[in-house]
C-alpha positions as CSV (number, residue, x, y, z in Angstrom):
1,X,-71.4,203.0,59.7
2,X,-71.5,205.7,57.0
3,X,-69.7,209.0,57.4
4,X,-72.7,211.0,59.0
5,X,-73.0,208.1,61.7
6,X,-69.2,208.8,62.3
7,X,-69.8,212.6,62.5
8,X,-72.8,212.0,64.9
9,X,-70.4,210.2,67.2
10,X,-67.9,212.6,67.0
11,X,-70.6,215.3,67.7
12,X,-71.7,213.4,70.9
13,X,-67.9,213.2,72.1
14,X,-67.5,217.1,71.5
15,X,-71.0,217.7,73.4
16,X,-69.7,215.8,76.2
17,X,-66.3,217.6,76.2
18,X,-68.2,221.0,76.1
19,X,-70.6,219.8,79.1
20,X,-67.4,218.6,81.1
21,X,-65.8,221.9,80.3
22,X,-68.7,223.9,81.3
23,X,-69.1,222.2,84.7
24,X,-65.3,223.0,85.4
25,X,-65.8,226.6,84.3
26,X,-69.0,226.6,86.5
27,X,-66.8,225.4,89.4
28,X,-64.2,227.8,89.0
29,X,-66.7,230.7,88.5
30,X,-68.4,229.7,92.0
31,X,-65.1,229.1,93.7
32,X,-64.1,232.6,92.4
33,X,-67.2,233.8,94.0
34,X,-66.8,232.5,97.4
35,X,-63.1,233.5,97.3
36,X,-64.0,237.1,96.7
37,X,-67.0,237.1,99.3
38,X,-64.6,235.7,101.9
39,X,-61.7,238.2,100.8
40,X,-64.2,240.9,101.3
41,X,-65.2,239.6,104.8
42,X,-61.6,239.2,105.8
43,X,-61.0,243.1,104.7
44,X,-63.8,244.1,107.0
45,X,-62.4,242.1,109.9
46,X,-59.0,243.9,109.2
47,X,-60.7,247.3,109.4
48,X,-62.5,246.3,112.5
49,X,-59.1,245.3,114.1
50,X,-57.4,248.5,112.8
51,X,-60.2,250.8,114.4
52,X,-60.3,249.0,117.6
53,X,-56.5,249.0,117.7
54,X,-56.6,252.7,117.1
55,X,-59.3,253.0,119.8
56,X,-57.3,251.2,122.5
57,X,-54.2,253.4,121.7
58,X,-55.8,256.8,121.4
59,X,-59.1,256.7,123.6
60,X,-59.1,258.5,127.1
61,X,-60.0,256.8,130.2
62,X,-63.3,254.9,129.9
63,X,-65.3,252.4,131.6
64,X,-63.5,249.0,132.1
65,X,-66.4,246.8,130.6
66,X,-66.1,249.2,127.5
67,X,-62.3,248.7,127.2
68,X,-62.8,244.9,127.5
69,X,-65.2,244.9,125.0
70,X,-62.7,246.9,122.7
71,X,-60.0,244.4,123.4
72,X,-62.5,241.4,122.7
73,X,-63.1,242.8,119.3
74,X,-59.4,243.5,118.5
75,X,-58.5,240.0,119.7
76,X,-61.2,238.3,117.2
77,X,-59.0,238.8,114.1
78,X,-57.0,236.0,113.6
79,X,-55.3,237.3,110.2
80,X,-51.5,238.3,110.3
81,X,-51.6,242.1,110.3
82,X,-49.1,245.0,110.6
83,X,-49.7,248.8,111.3
84,X,-47.2,251.4,110.0
85,X,-47.3,255.1,110.4
86,X,-46.6,257.7,107.8
87,X,-42.8,256.8,107.7
88,X,-43.5,253.2,107.1
89,X,-42.3,252.3,110.7
90,X,-43.9,249.4,112.2
91,X,-45.7,250.4,115.1
92,X,-48.0,247.2,115.9
93,X,-48.5,243.8,114.5
94,X,-50.6,240.6,115.0
95,X,-50.2,236.8,114.4
96,X,-46.8,236.9,113.0
97,X,-44.1,234.4,113.8
98,X,-43.5,234.7,117.6
99,X,-40.2,233.1,117.4
100,X,-38.9,236.3,115.5
101,X,-41.2,238.9,117.0
102,X,-41.0,238.6,120.7
103,X,-39.2,241.4,122.7
104,X,-38.3,240.6,126.2
105,X,-36.4,243.1,128.3
106,X,-33.6,241.5,130.0
107,X,-32.9,244.5,132.0
108,X,-33.5,248.4,131.6
109,X,-30.8,248.9,128.9
110,X,-30.8,245.6,126.9
111,X,-33.2,243.6,124.7
112,X,-33.5,239.9,124.0
113,X,-32.3,239.0,120.5
114,X,-35.4,237.1,119.6
115,X,-36.2,240.0,117.2
116,X,-35.7,240.0,113.5
117,X,-36.1,243.2,111.9
118,X,-35.6,241.6,108.4
119,X,-38.5,239.4,109.0
120,X,-40.8,242.2,109.8
121,X,-39.6,243.9,106.5
122,X,-40.3,240.8,104.5
123,X,-43.8,240.2,106.0
124,X,-44.6,243.9,105.3
125,X,-43.6,243.9,101.7
126,X,-45.7,240.6,101.1
127,X,-48.6,242.1,102.5
128,X,-48.3,245.2,100.6
129,X,-48.1,243.1,97.5
130,X,-51.4,241.2,98.5
131,X,-53.7,243.9,99.3
132,X,-54.2,247.6,99.3
133,X,-53.6,249.4,102.7
134,X,-56.3,250.5,105.0
135,X,-55.6,253.9,106.0
136,X,-56.6,255.3,109.5
137,X,-56.6,258.9,110.3
138,X,-55.7,260.0,114.0
139,X,-57.3,262.7,115.9
140,X,-53.9,264.3,115.7
141,X,-53.9,264.2,111.9
142,X,-51.2,261.4,112.0
143,X,-52.1,258.7,109.3
144,X,-51.6,255.0,110.0
145,X,-51.6,252.3,107.3
146,X,-53.0,248.8,107.9
147,X,-51.6,245.7,106.0
148,X,-52.8,242.2,106.3
149,X,-52.4,238.8,105.0
150,X,-55.4,236.6,104.0
151,X,-56.2,233.7,105.9
152,X,-54.8,230.0,105.2
153,X,-58.3,229.0,104.6
154,X,-58.9,231.6,101.8
155,X,-55.5,230.5,100.1
156,X,-56.5,226.9,100.3
157,X,-59.9,227.7,98.6
158,X,-58.1,229.9,95.9
159,X,-56.0,226.6,94.8
160,X,-58.6,223.8,95.8
161,X,-60.8,224.0,92.6
162,X,-57.6,223.6,90.4
163,X,-56.3,220.8,92.5
164,X,-60.0,219.2,92.7
165,X,-60.5,219.7,88.8
166,X,-56.9,218.3,88.0
167,X,-57.7,215.1,90.1
168,X,-61.1,214.6,88.5
169,X,-59.5,215.2,84.9
170,X,-56.5,212.7,85.8
171,X,-59.3,210.1,87.1
172,X,-61.3,210.5,84.0
173,X,-58.3,210.1,81.9
174,X,-57.1,207.1,83.6
175,X,-60.7,205.7,83.6
176,X,-61.2,206.5,79.9
177,X,-57.8,204.6,78.7
178,X,-59.0,201.7,81.0
179,X,-62.3,201.2,79.8
180,X,-61.2,201.9,76.1
181,X,-58.7,199.2,76.7
182,X,-61.2,196.5,78.1
183,X,-63.6,197.5,75.3
184,X,-60.9,196.9,72.7
185,X,-59.9,193.8,74.3
186,X,-63.4,192.7,74.0
187,X,-63.7,193.6,70.4
188,X,-60.3,192.0,69.6
189,X,-61.8,188.6,71.4
190,X,-65.0,188.7,69.3
191,X,-62.8,189.5,66.2
192,X,-60.7,186.7,66.7
193,X,-63.5,184.4,67.4
194,X,-65.4,185.4,64.6
195,X,-62.7,185.0,62.1
196,X,-61.6,181.5,63.3
197,X,-65.2,180.4,63.2
198,X,-65.4,181.9,59.4
199,X,-62.1,179.8,58.6
200,X,-63.7,176.6,60.3
201,X,-66.8,177.1,58.3
202,X,-64.9,177.4,55.0
203,X,-62.8,174.7,55.4
204,X,-65.2,172.0,54.6
205,X,-66.7,173.8,51.3
206,X,-63.5,174.7,50.1
207,X,-62.1,171.0,50.4
208,X,-65.1,169.8,48.7
209,X,-64.7,172.4,45.8
210,X,-61.1,171.4,45.3
211,X,-62.1,167.7,45.1
212,X,-65.0,168.4,42.4
213,X,-62.5,170.5,40.3
214,X,-60.2,167.5,40.5
215,X,-63.0,165.1,39.5
216,X,-64.0,167.6,36.3
217,X,-60.4,167.4,35.1
218,X,-60.2,163.7,35.3
219,X,-63.8,163.0,33.9
220,X,-63.8,165.6,31.3
221,X,-59.9,165.6,30.6
222,X,-59.9,169.1,31.4
223,X,-56.4,169.4,32.6
224,X,-55.4,172.4,30.3
225,X,-58.8,173.9,30.2
226,X,-58.7,177.8,31.0
227,X,-61.9,178.0,32.7
228,X,-61.2,175.0,35.0
229,X,-57.9,176.5,35.8
230,X,-59.1,179.6,36.7
231,X,-61.9,178.0,38.8
232,X,-59.0,176.1,40.6
233,X,-57.1,179.5,41.1
234,X,-60.2,181.2,42.8
235,X,-60.6,178.1,45.0
236,X,-57.1,178.3,46.1
237,X,-57.6,181.8,46.5
238,X,-60.6,181.1,49.1
239,X,-58.2,178.6,50.7
240,X,-55.5,181.4,51.3
241,X,-58.5,183.6,52.6
242,X,-59.4,180.9,55.0
243,X,-56.1,180.5,56.2
244,X,-55.8,184.3,56.8
245,X,-58.8,184.2,59.2
246,X,-57.4,181.2,60.9
247,X,-54.1,183.2,61.6
248,X,-56.0,186.0,63.2
249,X,-55.1,186.2,66.9
250,X,-51.7,184.2,66.4
251,X,-48.2,185.5,65.6
252,X,-47.7,185.5,61.7
253,X,-44.3,184.0,60.4
254,X,-42.4,187.1,58.7
255,X,-39.7,186.1,56.2
256,X,-37.6,188.0,53.7
257,X,-39.5,188.6,50.2
258,X,-38.9,190.6,47.1
259,X,-41.7,193.3,47.6
260,X,-42.2,194.1,43.6
261,X,-42.5,190.5,43.0
262,X,-45.1,189.7,45.6
263,X,-47.1,192.7,44.5
264,X,-46.7,191.6,40.9
265,X,-47.9,188.1,41.5
266,X,-51.0,189.6,43.2
267,X,-51.8,192.2,40.6
268,X,-51.6,189.7,37.8
269,X,-54.2,187.4,39.9
270,X,-56.5,190.6,40.6
271,X,-56.4,192.7,37.2
272,X,-58.3,189.8,35.2
273,X,-61.0,189.9,37.7
274,X,-61.8,193.5,37.1
275,X,-63.2,195.5,34.6
276,X,-61.1,196.1,31.2
277,X,-61.6,199.6,31.4
278,X,-59.2,199.9,34.5
279,X,-55.7,199.6,33.7
280,X,-53.1,198.6,36.1
281,X,-49.4,199.9,36.4
282,X,-46.9,198.4,38.6
283,X,-43.2,200.6,38.5
284,X,-40.4,201.1,40.7
285,X,-37.3,199.5,42.1
286,X,-37.7,195.7,41.7
287,X,-34.7,194.7,44.0
288,X,-36.1,195.9,47.5
289,X,-36.8,193.2,50.1
290,X,-38.7,193.4,53.3
291,X,-40.0,191.0,56.0
292,X,-43.7,189.9,55.0
293,X,-46.1,187.4,55.6
294,X,-47.4,186.8,52.0
295,X,-50.9,185.9,52.7
296,X,-51.5,188.9,55.0
297,X,-49.6,191.4,52.5
298,X,-51.6,190.1,49.9
299,X,-54.7,190.9,51.7
300,X,-53.4,194.6,52.2
301,X,-52.7,195.0,48.7
302,X,-56.2,193.4,47.8
303,X,-58.0,195.7,50.1
304,X,-56.3,198.8,48.6
305,X,-56.9,197.7,45.2
306,X,-60.6,197.1,45.7
307,X,-61.0,200.3,47.2
308,X,-59.3,201.9,44.1
309,X,-61.4,200.0,41.9
310,X,-64.7,200.9,43.9
311,X,-63.6,204.6,43.6
312,X,-63.4,204.5,39.9
313,X,-66.8,204.9,38.3
314,X,-66.4,203.4,34.9
315,X,-62.7,203.6,33.7
316,X,-59.5,204.8,35.1
317,X,-56.1,203.9,36.1
318,X,-54.6,202.3,39.3
319,X,-50.8,202.8,39.5
320,X,-48.5,201.3,42.3
321,X,-45.0,202.6,42.6
322,X,-42.4,201.1,44.9
323,X,-39.3,203.1,45.9
324,X,-36.5,203.1,48.6
325,X,-36.1,205.8,51.3
326,X,-32.4,204.8,51.7
327,X,-31.7,207.4,54.8
328,X,-34.4,205.7,57.1
329,X,-34.2,202.3,55.5
330,X,-37.7,202.2,54.7
331,X,-39.8,201.0,51.5
332,X,-42.5,203.2,50.2
333,X,-45.6,201.8,48.4
334,X,-47.7,204.3,46.6
335,X,-51.0,203.1,45.4
336,X,-53.0,205.6,43.3
337,X,-56.2,205.6,41.6
338,X,-58.1,208.3,39.4
339,X,-61.5,207.8,41.5
340,X,-63.5,210.1,43.3
341,X,-61.2,211.3,46.0
342,X,-61.4,211.6,49.8
343,X,-62.0,214.9,51.8
344,X,-59.2,215.8,53.7
345,X,-61.3,215.8,56.8
346,X,-61.8,212.1,56.3
347,X,-58.1,211.2,56.2
348,X,-57.9,209.6,59.5
349,X,-61.5,208.6,59.9
350,X,-61.5,206.2,56.9
351,X,-59.2,203.9,58.8
352,X,-61.5,203.7,61.9
353,X,-63.8,200.4,62.2
354,X,-67.1,201.0,60.8
355,X,-66.4,204.1,58.6
356,X,-67.6,203.7,55.0
357,X,-69.0,205.8,52.2
358,X,-70.9,202.9,50.5
359,X,-74.2,202.2,50.7
360,X,-73.7,198.3,51.8
361,X,-70.3,198.7,53.1
362,X,-69.1,197.4,56.5
363,X,-66.4,199.8,57.0
364,X,-63.7,197.1,58.0
365,X,-61.3,197.1,55.0
366,X,-59.2,199.9,55.5
367,X,-59.3,199.2,59.5
368,X,-58.0,195.5,58.9
369,X,-55.6,197.1,56.4
370,X,-54.0,199.5,58.9
371,X,-53.8,196.6,61.5
372,X,-52.2,194.2,59.2
373,X,-49.7,196.7,58.1
374,X,-48.9,197.5,61.9
375,X,-48.2,193.6,62.1
376,X,-45.2,194.0,59.4
377,X,-44.1,197.1,61.8
378,X,-45.1,199.5,59.0
379,X,-47.4,202.4,58.7
380,X,-50.3,203.5,56.3
381,X,-51.9,206.7,55.5
382,X,-53.3,208.9,52.8
383,X,-50.5,210.6,51.1
384,X,-52.6,212.9,49.0
385,X,-56.3,213.0,47.8
386,X,-58.1,215.4,45.6
387,X,-61.9,215.2,44.9
388,X,-62.8,214.2,41.6
389,X,-59.1,213.3,40.6
390,X,-58.0,210.5,42.7
391,X,-56.5,209.3,45.9
392,X,-52.7,208.1,46.8
393,X,-52.2,205.6,49.9
394,X,-48.8,205.4,51.0
395,X,-47.4,202.0,52.8
396,X,-44.4,202.4,54.7
397,X,-42.2,199.3,55.5
398,X,-38.8,198.7,57.0
399,X,-36.4,197.1,54.7
400,X,-34.4,193.9,55.6
401,X,-34.8,194.4,59.3
402,X,-34.7,191.7,61.7
403,X,-37.5,192.1,64.1
404,X,-40.3,189.8,65.7
405,X,-43.8,190.4,64.5
406,X,-46.5,191.0,66.9
407,X,-49.7,189.1,67.1
408,X,-52.3,189.4,64.2
């Protein structure tokens, strides 16, 4: 996967996120439209109730049938409401808590205590905050103010879209993580299967090559021949690589090793197999120890050095600096090159499986590297990089800690 393909995948994710956000916003806007329409309808009902109440209390003697009609209109309102006079005295109410509003005469001088003035005041204050009052002018010039609360259905409708979208979002997040975990699990099984099959397939020719080298040494008396010895080292290296692949999916064995010595041994092997125009420099503290699985750790260093070599056009320098962060009991391994550099926007993306800037690259090296560093309970990241000047990768390991390794 080249960076353009990776960016294309990211673009699709952004487009899907925008599409989901558009649906959410559209749902909220439509719900807001419904709330406003229902709110307007309820205000109209409150106005009708207020006018019908005024008619009942102020109209002269009229036909009983008309009076019944006015009462029916008034009683059709199902909203809690209060009417006050100009002095803010409550003169009429509807659909409030009957346990606190009942007034029952026990005798001509005494009223039942089943009446709570503070409750009325609290409800009136709530209604004042909720809606602007409806003003009614009486024939005698007196002005009434009508206050009301919105219905329970309208209150539920206001919060329902948020509850709905929250539940959908929670479901999608859970579904995403579940399917992502399943996908990663399936990928891991494929990786493990491919790795073990590769190790199995490499086993026979490697054994055969080792036998042929021994035969060459005996037949041509080439025990001290440098070319034959380097061939043997390469075949041994192949054997180590096959062993690495065979260990994927199992728990690696970690033990204390001198970090400087492990890296130095590999650099000595690696540098004679690269261009003479690339120089290697290893510096830093040589006494530091960490729990390592040497074949896997060599693989980490190999991948980073290969990337560094590929980043250098013709000639350049690769430096490895080992130092200790005493405060956190950590070891820093900084691997720097004087190559092409990495854009800052790709600092995270380069560790994604399939990401590569090379025409024929697989994009698996740094992904595997990060995975193997995590097997060592460590971390790896791009410390710094500048286009045209080079890149520095930092590996962070725990020093001399007793912990169990996770599966490769």
